[in-house]
C-alpha positions in Angstrom: 50.5 54.9 76.6 52.4 51.9 78.1 52.9 52.2 81.8 56.4 52.0 83.1 57.7 51.8 86.7 59.3 54.7 88.5 61.8 53.5 91.1 63.2 55.3 94.1 66.9 56.3 93.8 69.0 53.2 94.4 72.5 53.6 95.7 75.5 51.6 94.5 78.6 51.5 96.7 81.8 50.4 94.8 84.4 49.0 97.2 88.0 48.8 95.9 89.8 46.3 98.1 90.1 42.7 99.2 87.0 40.6 99.0 86.9 39.2 102.5 84.7 38.6 105.5 84.8 42.2 106.5 83.6 43.3 103.1 80.8 40.8 103.3 79.7 42.4 106.6 79.8 45.8 105.0 77.7 44.6 102.1 75.1 43.3 104.5 75.2 46.5 106.5 74.7 48.6 103.3 71.9 46.5 102.0 69.1 48.8 103.4 70.6 51.6 101.3 71.4 49.8 98.1 73.9 47.4 96.5 77.6 46.9 97.2 80.0 45.9 94.5 83.4 44.7 95.7 86.3 44.8 93.2 89.6 43.3 94.3 92.3 44.7 92.1 94.9 42.3 93.6 92.9 39.3 92.5 94.8 37.3 89.9 93.8 38.3 86.4 92.0 41.4 87.5 93.5 44.8 86.7 92.7 48.4 85.9 91.6 47.6 82.3 89.3 44.9 83.6 87.6 47.5 85.9 87.4 49.9 82.9 85.7 47.2 80.9 83.3 46.6 83.7 82.5 50.3 83.9 81.7 50.5 80.2 79.5 47.4 79.9 76.3 48.4 81.5 77.6 48.5 85.1 75.2 50.1 87.6 75.7 53.8 88.2 78.1 54.2 91.1 77.2 56.6 93.9 80.3 56.3 96.1 83.7 54.6 95.8 85.2 53.3 99.0 88.9 52.4 98.8 89.8 49.8 101.4 93.0 48.6 99.7 95.5 51.1 101.3 96.4 48.8 104.1 97.5 46.3 101.4 99.3 48.6 98.9 100.6 51.0 101.5 98.9 53.9 103.4 101.0 56.5 101.6 99.9 55.4 98.1 96.6 57.3 97.9 97.3 58.6 94.4 98.2 55.1 93.3 94.9 53.8 94.6 93.0 56.6 92.8 94.8 56.1 89.6 93.5 52.5 89.6 90.0 53.8 89.2 89.0 54.8 85.6 88.2 58.5 85.2 84.8 57.8 83.7 83.9 55.8 86.8 85.2 58.5 89.2 83.5 61.5 87.4 81.2 63.3 89.8 81.4 60.4 92.3 82.7 60.9 95.9 85.8 58.8 96.8 86.4 57.8 100.4 89.5 56.1 101.8 89.2 53.6 104.6 92.2 52.9 106.9 92.8 52.1 110.5 93.4 55.1 112.8 94.1 57.7 110.2 96.4 60.6 111.3 95.7 64.3 110.8 98.3 64.3 108.1 96.7 61.4 106.3 93.4 63.3 106.4 95.1 66.3 104.7 96.8 64.0 102.1 93.5 62.4 101.3 91.8 65.7 100.8 94.6 66.9 98.6 94.5 63.7 96.5 90.8 64.4 95.7 89.1 62.1 98.3 86.0 63.4 100.2 87.2 62.0 103.5 88.7 59.1 105.4 86.7 56.6 107.4 88.4 54.7 110.3 88.1 51.0 109.7 87.9 50.5 113.5 84.3 51.6 113.1 81.7 48.9 112.8 80.5 47.9 109.3 77.1 49.4 110.2 78.7 52.8 111.1 80.8 52.7 107.9 77.7 51.8 105.8 75.7 54.6 107.5 78.4 57.2 106.8 78.6 56.1 103.2 74.9 56.5 102.9 75.1 60.1 104.4 77.8 61.0 101.9 75.8 59.7 99.0 72.7 61.7 100.2 74.8 64.8 100.6 76.1 64.4 97.0 72.5 63.9 95.8 71.4 67.1 97.5 74.3 69.0 96.0 73.5 67.8 92.5 69.8 68.5 92.9 70.5 72.0 94.2 72.7 72.7 91.2 70.1 71.4 88.7 67.3 73.4 90.4 69.5 76.5 90.4 70.3 76.1 86.7 66.6 75.5 85.9 65.5 78.6 87.8 68.0 80.7 85.8 66.6 79.3 82.5 63.0 79.9 83.6 63.8 83.4 84.8 65.3 84.2 81.4 62.3 82.8 79.7 59.8 84.8 81.7 62.0 88.0 81.5 62.0 87.6 77.7 58.3 87.1 77.6 57.7 90.2 79.7 59.9 92.3 77.5 58.6 91.0 74.2 61.9 89.3 73.3 62.2 85.9 71.7 61.9 82.9 74.0 65.0 80.6 74.1 63.2 77.3 73.7 66.3 75.4 72.8 67.9 76.4 76.2 64.6 75.4 77.9 64.7 72.0 76.3 68.3 71.5 77.3 67.4 72.4 80.9 64.5 70.0 80.7 67.0 67.3 79.9 69.0 68.3 83.0 65.9 68.1 85.1 64.9 64.7 83.8 68.4 63.4 84.6 68.3 64.9 88.1 64.9 63.5 88.9 65.7 60.0 87.5 69.0 59.8 89.4 68.0 61.4 92.7 64.2 61.3 92.9 61.2 63.5 92.2 60.6 64.0 95.9 64.1 65.5 96.4 63.4 67.8 93.4 60.1 69.0 95.0 61.5 69.6 98.4 64.4 71.6 96.9 62.3 73.7 94.6 59.7 74.3 97.3 62.2 76.5 99.1 62.3 79.0 96.1 60.6 82.3 97.1 59.1 83.4 93.8 55.7 81.7 93.4 55.6 81.8 89.6 59.1 80.3 89.2 58.4 77.8 91.9 55.1 76.5 90.4 56.5 76.0 86.9 59.7 74.2 88.3 57.6 72.0 90.6 55.3 71.1 87.8 58.2 70.4 85.5 59.7 68.0 88.0 56.4 66.3 88.6 56.0 66.0 84.8 59.4 64.5 84.5 58.5 61.8 87.0 55.1 61.1 85.5 56.7 60.6 82.1 58.9 57.8 83.6 55.8 56.3 85.3 54.0 56.3 81.9 57.0 54.7 80.2 57.5 57.6 77.8 60.8 57.7 75.9 63.6 60.2 76.6 62.9 62.6 73.7 59.2 63.0 74.4 59.8 63.2 78.1 62.2 66.1 77.5 59.6 67.8 75.3 56.8 67.4 77.8 59.1 68.6 80.7 60.1 71.6 78.6 56.4 72.3 77.9 55.8 72.3 81.7 58.4 75.0 82.1 56.8 77.0 79.4 53.1 76.4 80.1 52.6 79.6 82.3 54.8 81.9 80.2 51.8 84.1 79.5 51.7 85.1 83.2 54.8 87.3 82.5 52.3 89.8 81.1 50.3 90.0 84.4 51.1 92.6 87.0 53.5 91.2 89.6 51.2 92.5 92.4 48.4 90.3 91.0 50.6 87.2 90.8 51.9 87.6 94.3 48.6 88.7 95.9 48.3 87.0 99.3 44.5 86.6 99.1 41.8 85.3 97.0 41.4 87.0 93.6 38.4 89.1 92.8 36.2 88.1 89.9 37.7 90.8 87.7 41.3 89.8 88.6 40.5 86.1 87.9 39.1 87.0 84.5 42.4 88.8 83.7 44.5 85.8 84.9 42.5 83.4 82.7 43.9 85.2 79.7 47.5 83.9 80.3 47.1 80.7 78.3 46.2 82.7 75.2 49.0 85.2 75.8 51.5 82.4 76.1 50.2 80.7 73.0 50.3 83.9 71.0 54.0 84.5 72.1 54.9 81.1 70.8 53.1 81.5 67.5 54.6 85.0 67.0 58.1 83.6 67.0 57.2 80.8 64.6 56.8 77.9 67.0 55.0 75.1 65.3 55.3 72.2 67.8 51.6 71.2 68.3 52.4 69.6 71.7 54.0 72.7 73.1 51.3 74.9 71.7 48.4 72.8 73.0 49.9 72.4 76.5 50.5 76.1 76.7 47.0 77.1 75.5 44.9 74.3 76.9 46.4 73.2 80.3 43.3 74.6 82.1 40.8 72.7 79.8 38.6 70.0 81.4 37.2 66.9 79.8 33.6 67.9 80.7 34.0 71.3 78.8 34.1 73.4 82.0 37.7 74.7 81.5 39.2 77.7 79.7 40.1 79.5 77.5 38.3 77.5 74.7 35.9 75.3 76.6 37.2 72.1 74.9 35.9 68.7 75.9 36.5 65.0 75.5 38.3 64.0 72.3 39.2 67.6 71.5 41.7 67.5 74.4 45.0 65.7 73.5 46.8 63.2 75.8 49.6 65.7 76.2 47.1 68.3 77.6 45.4 65.7 79.8 48.7 64.8 81.4 49.7 68.5 81.8 46.4 69.3 83.5 46.8 66.5 86.1 50.4 67.7 86.8 49.4 71.3 87.0 46.5 70.9 89.4 48.4 68.5 91.6 51.3 71.0 91.8 48.9 73.8 92.8 47.4 71.6 95.5 50.7 70.6 97.2 52.9 73.6 96.7 53.4 76.3 99.4 51.3 79.4 98.7 50.5 82.4 100.8 46.8 82.3 100.2 45.9 78.6 100.8 46.7 75.5 102.7 49.1 73.1 100.9 47.9 69.5 100.9 49.6 66.1 101.4 49.9 63.9 98.3 47.1 61.8 99.6 44.7 64.7 100.1 45.7 66.2 96.8 44.8 62.9 95.1 41.4 62.9 96.7 40.8 66.4 95.3 41.8 65.1 91.9 39.5 62.1 92.2 36.7 64.3 93.3 36.9 66.2 90.1 35.3 63.2 88.4 34.9 63.4 84.7 36.9 66.6 84.4 40.1 64.5 84.3 41.3 61.4 82.5 40.6 58.4 84.8 43.2 56.1 83.2 45.9 58.7 83.5 44.9 59.5 87.1 45.0 55.8 88.0 48.6 55.6 86.8 49.4 58.8 88.5 48.1 57.3 91.8 49.7 53.9 91.6 53.0 54.5 89.9 53.9 58.1 90.5 52.7 59.2 93.9 54.5 56.4 95.8 57.7 58.0 94.6 57.2 61.4 96.3 57.6 60.7 100.1 58.8 64.3 100.7 55.2 65.6 100.5 53.7 67.5 102.3 56.1 70.2 101.4 57.0 73.0 103.9 54.3 75.6 103.5 52.9 78.7 105.2 50.4 78.5 108.1 47.2 77.1 106.8 44.4 79.6 106.1 41.0 78.9 104.4 41.5 77.3 101.0 40.7 79.1 97.8 39.9 78.0 94.2 42.3 75.7 92.4 45.3 77.6 90.9 44.7 79.8 87.8 
């Protein structure tokens, strides 16, 4: 597979106002956080339609709009200022007004007009840039929490259906995978992981963490949108067979007995059988569900496959699954940093695909600075996740 490059979330600040020395200072102050684009609507020959054309011709995704033109067009013309911004550019993007010494009434009017807040232009460019960055990060957190919440609802429905013998809604799962891909690409895999790590239920948390890691790894590998969505969806589905296990076994806060582990190792077959029973024929989804615990040296389960019998899709899923198990919070083991988890993966030698693991190390791991995740107090480690 061709390797791509996964980048950290990059912020774009769109300033609507005169292009002057103060805006240049703001641009310099915002540089550590991202790019500033200054649009002067009063410039001869530039108007709302020109801004609309700019927005529709491959312009960078805007993360916050800062309106500094009110001192020029009149402080009371907030709605006029907002109307100059095309709706497609404003959709889901915080808008902030900047004016000198805003009154309490102006703060109220700004909120009523749809702005997030007012920034006092008497503040230094550095303070204004820092506040814009905070607002962008808060919006990223809000979006990520909404995406994670929607994904948990989908996964809960999937596992409930599996436990009750009902059909699995795989179309909804793939739609949710698209939402997850969009969230991780816009706002970062690290943010997804730190958000999902707070979920209480271990089974939901593991599948959602792995799906987010899968989404990021797909970008690092340069995989197209359609196949990335399918693989992210497969990550959500991969442990669906665990819905047939007793909850007390899934949530056991200690190492499994040999008998318990033997039972747990049946979940890939159970999940595979569920998919086949409802007519699922996608070989990628079926193979990831059944074989994500297979190892290249033949030591995995349930079928003891080895080498060329294990597809690239499964090799990718296995790396993501084991890495997730190593870094996620669990009651019965210490969670590892990304670096320590990588060492564990490398120590597995010929069990894992070395080329995929190299890309995972060089192009994916640098993008998850939020690891180690918050986890319970460390206790002696146990075997890698079942």
